[in-house]
C-alpha positions in Angstrom: 0.0 0.0 0.0 1.5 3.3 -1.0 2.1 6.2 1.3 0.2 9.5 1.3 2.7 12.4 0.8 2.4 16.1 0.8 3.6 18.2 -2.1 2.9 22.0 -2.4 -0.4 22.0 -0.6 -1.7 18.6 -1.8 -1.9 15.2 -0.2 -1.1 12.7 -2.9 -0.4 9.0 -3.3 3.4 8.7 -3.5 3.2 7.4 -7.1 1.5 10.7 -8.1 3.9 13.0 -6.4 6.0 15.2 -8.8 8.3 18.2 -8.7 9.7 20.2 -11.6 13.0 19.2 -13.3 13.9 22.9 -12.9 13.5 22.8 -9.2 16.6 24.3 -7.6 16.8 21.6 -5.0 17.5 19.2 -7.9 19.8 21.5 -9.9 21.7 23.2 -7.1 20.9 21.4 -3.8 19.3 24.8 -3.0 17.1 23.6 -0.2 16.9 22.6 3.5 15.3 19.8 5.4 14.3 18.5 8.7 13.4 15.0 10.1 11.0 14.8 13.0 10.7 11.5 14.9 7.4 10.0 15.7 6.8 7.8 18.7 3.4 6.4 19.7 1.9 8.5 16.9 3.2 11.7 18.4 5.9 14.2 17.3 9.2 14.4 19.2 10.9 17.8 19.6 8.7 19.4 16.9 9.1 23.0 18.1 12.9 22.6 17.9 12.8 21.3 14.4 10.5 24.2 13.3 12.8 26.8 14.8 15.9 25.3 13.2 14.1 25.2 9.8 13.4 28.9 10.1 17.0 29.6 10.9 18.2 27.5 7.9 15.8 29.3 5.6 16.8 32.7 6.9 20.5 31.9 6.4 19.8 31.1 2.7 17.5 34.1 2.2 14.7 31.7 1.4 11.1 32.4 2.2 9.2 30.1 4.6 6.2 28.8 2.6 4.2 27.8 5.6 3.5 28.8 9.2 4.5 26.7 12.2 0.9 26.0 13.0 0.1 24.8 9.5 3.3 22.7 9.5 2.2 21.0 12.7 -1.2 20.3 11.1 0.4 18.8 8.0 2.6 16.5 10.1 -0.4 15.3 12.1 -2.4 14.7 9.0 0.4 12.6 7.5 0.6 10.6 10.7 -3.1 9.9 10.6 -3.3 9.2 6.8 -0.4 6.8 7.0 -1.3 5.2 10.4 2.3 6.0 11.5 3.1 4.9 15.1 6.9 4.9 15.0 9.3 6.4 12.6 9.9 9.8 11.1 8.6 12.6 8.9 10.9 14.1 6.3 10.3 17.7 5.3 12.1 19.5 2.5 11.9 23.1 1.4 13.6 24.3 -1.8 13.8 27.7 -3.4 11.5 26.4 -6.1 11.6 26.0 -9.9 13.2 28.5 -12.3 15.4 28.4 -15.4 18.9 27.3 -14.4 20.9 30.2 -13.2 23.4 30.6 -10.3 21.6 33.8 -9.3 18.6 33.3 -7.0 15.4 33.8 -8.9 13.3 36.8 -7.7 9.9 35.2 -8.2 10.2 31.5 -7.6 7.7 29.8 -5.4 9.3 27.6 -2.7 8.7 23.8 -3.1 7.4 22.1 0.1 7.5 18.3 0.3 6.8 16.0 3.3 6.6 12.2 3.6 6.5 9.6 6.3 9.1 6.9 7.1 8.0 3.9 9.1 10.9 2.5 11.1 11.7 0.9 14.4 13.3 3.4 16.7 12.9 1.7 20.1 13.0 -1.8 21.5 15.8 -4.3 21.1 18.3 -3.3 18.4 21.5 -1.5 17.7 21.4 0.4 21.0 21.9 -2.9 22.9 25.2 -3.7 21.0 26.4 -0.2 20.2 27.9 0.8 16.8 31.4 1.0 15.4 32.8 4.1 13.7 35.8 4.9 11.5 37.5 8.2 11.1 37.4 10.1 7.8 38.6 13.5 6.6 35.8 16.1 6.8 35.5 17.5 3.2 32.1 19.2 3.5 31.4 22.9 2.8 32.0 25.4 5.7 28.4 26.2 6.7 27.4 22.9 8.3 25.2 24.7 10.8 22.7 25.2 7.9 20.7 21.9 7.4 20.9 21.8 3.6 20.1 18.9 1.3 23.7 18.7 0.0 24.5 15.4 1.6 26.7 13.7 -0.9 29.8 13.6 1.2 28.0 12.2 4.3 26.6 9.5 2.0 30.2 8.8 0.8 31.3 8.6 4.4 28.6 6.1 5.2 29.7 4.0 2.2 33.3 4.2 3.4 32.2 2.8 6.8 30.2 0.1 5.1 33.1 -0.9 3.0 35.2 -1.2 6.2 32.6 -3.4 7.8 31.6 -0.7 10.3 28.4 1.2 11.1 29.3 4.9 10.5 32.1 7.5 10.3 33.2 10.4 12.4 34.6 13.3 10.4 37.9 14.9 11.3 39.1 18.5 10.5 42.4 20.0 11.6 42.9 17.0 13.9 39.6 17.2 15.7 36.3 15.4 15.3 33.5 17.6 14.0 30.6 15.2 14.0 29.2 12.0 12.5 27.9 11.7 9.0 24.3 12.4 10.2 24.7 12.8 13.9 26.6 14.6 16.7 29.5 12.8 18.4 30.4 12.5 22.1 32.9 10.8 24.3 32.8 10.2 28.0 36.2 10.6 29.7 37.4 8.2 32.3 36.5 10.7 35.1 32.9 10.8 33.8 32.8 14.0 31.8 30.7 14.2 28.6 32.6 15.9 25.9 31.2 17.1 22.6 32.2 19.8 20.1 30.9 23.3 20.8 28.3 24.9 18.5 29.7 26.7 15.5 29.6 26.6 11.7 31.6 23.4 11.8 28.7 21.3 13.0 24.9 21.1 12.9 23.3 22.1 16.2 21.3 18.9 16.6 17.8 19.2 18.1 18.4 15.9 19.9 21.9 17.2 21.0 20.2 20.2 22.7 17.8 18.1 24.6 20.3 15.4 25.6 22.8 18.0 27.0 20.0 19.6 28.9 18.9 16.3 30.4 22.5 15.4 31.2 23.0 18.7 33.1 19.7 18.2 34.9 21.0 14.7 36.0 24.1 16.4 37.5 26.4 15.1 34.7 29.4 17.2 33.8 29.4 18.4 30.2 32.3 20.0 28.3 31.7 21.6 24.9 35.0 21.5 23.2 36.8 19.7 20.4 38.3 16.2 20.9 40.6 14.0 18.8 40.3 10.5 17.6 43.1 9.5 19.9 41.2 11.0 22.9 38.1 9.1 21.8 40.0 5.8 21.6 41.1 6.3 25.2 37.7 7.3 26.5 35.6 5.3 28.8 32.7 5.3 26.4 31.2 7.2 23.5 27.9 7.8 21.8 26.1 9.7 19.0 22.8 11.6 19.0 20.3 12.2 16.2 16.5 12.5 15.6 16.2 8.8 14.6 18.9 7.2 16.7 18.2 9.2 19.9 21.3 8.3 22.0 23.2 5.5 20.4 26.3 4.0 22.1 29.6 3.8 20.2 31.7 0.8 21.2 34.6 1.1 18.7 36.4 4.1 17.3 38.7 3.6 14.3 39.6 0.1 15.3 40.0 0.6 19.0 37.4 -0.9 21.3 36.1 1.3 24.1 36.0 -0.1 27.7 34.8 -3.7 27.6 33.4 -3.3 24.0 29.9 -2.9 25.2 27.6 0.1 25.6 28.6 2.2 28.6 26.4 3.3 31.5 26.3 7.0 30.7 25.0 6.5 27.2 22.5 3.9 28.3 21.2 6.2 31.1 21.0 9.2 28.7 19.0 7.1 26.2 16.6 6.1 29.0 16.2 9.7 30.2 15.7 11.0 26.7 13.0 8.5 25.7 11.2 9.0 29.0 11.3 12.8 28.9 10.5 13.3 25.2 7.7 10.9 25.3 6.1 12.8 28.1 6.4 16.1 26.0 5.5 14.6 22.6 2.7 16.4 20.8 
């Protein structure tokens, strides 16, 4: 059975959904996106995603085609029409369709597309075993704080990890880890401090990152926002990543070096429990 998707004001069967070949998202990667998780048929951290979408659009001087209230209604309608209990909703805004020109068109109407993704986010799975990551050079553009659709290098990074028999990659620039291919990266030092790179143009300020760090501090955990190296990560007590669809995911191996006893550590496991408990209580 096909999904119902949303394209420029219409709910359509996915087979009927189309955008122009002149859309600047297709021609120039001139677009931004968000992925909001769904648990128990409810949206997780929706307000944070809407706020970040607005920041990304503003950074690219792109008009927002819909209000936050209307966007929430579209998300809920897609959940209902697709009977989505657990998974995510992908949203993409592009500058719209216009003849190919590097100069932004003055009169293009933004393209707005949303679709659901059914997937298992909780229960037994990867979080029980943890994931293994490799280190790769960070070769992305400099404005990683804007959540654009230009994801070719992260895709290449995931393929590098797959070829190495691992789960994902951490990107390194000037000797320090920036982030994962689609997630924020953390280590836990042997004295229990949670370390993650500070916010800046080098990384995306993850919505899950913001929530997890807040919960960690509320639980009296010590957080340091600073760069760290692969060597420091390999000597850490444990490590983890965060993202909208992995929540808090333990990392048990970094570039060939097992962390601790090679199993998910207590800090990552506790933060995952807290995150799921707290966000479920606030889901809308």
